[in-house]
N, C-alpha and C positions, 0 to 999 in steps of 0.2 A: 308459588313458583312455575312458572310456563311449563308444559308437557315438550317432550323433545320430541320430533317428527323423527320417524324408522327411515332410513335409508335402506331400500330394497337393493341387498346385494348382488352382483349377476357373477355367474359363474365363469371365468375366463375361458377361452376356446379351445385350450388345450386338454381343459377338463370336462368337456360336454361329454356324455355316455353317447354309446353309440347310436343310441334311437335318434337321437336330434340328427345324425350324421347321415343315417340311411335314405329318409327320403329323397335327399338332394343327390344321393348315388344313384339311386334306380330313377330318377327323373334324367340324369346323367345319361345312365345306360339307355334308358327309351330311345332319348332324343338320337344318340349314336346308333342303335340299331334300324331307327326311321331311316337316318341320312345313308346308312350303308345300302340298304334295300332301294332307297331310291336313284342311288349311284350306278347299283347293279341295274336297275331298268332303263336307265339312259344310255350305260353302255349297250346295254341288247337292243334298245330302239334304234341305236345310231348302227351298229353292226348290222341290222334288217335295212337301214336305209341305202349301206350302202353297197347289201347284198341286191335291192331292187335296183339301184342305179347301174350295176355293172350289168345285169339281165337287160336294161334297156338298152345298155351302149352296145350289147352284143346282138339283140335282135336288131339294131339300127344298122350295123353293118353287114349283113347277111342281104 
């Protein structure tokens, strides 16, 4: 008789342990933190730019 091939069974996603989900969650948290930091820097830089332009305009009017 011919030997049967063994089929590797995969666990459905709802049965995966937490260990499998944690790396993805931490990656997402890192990306979120980086994006928030970048947004804060952009807002800070834009505020600085507006302040500089305001100072220039006030000096020109004198």
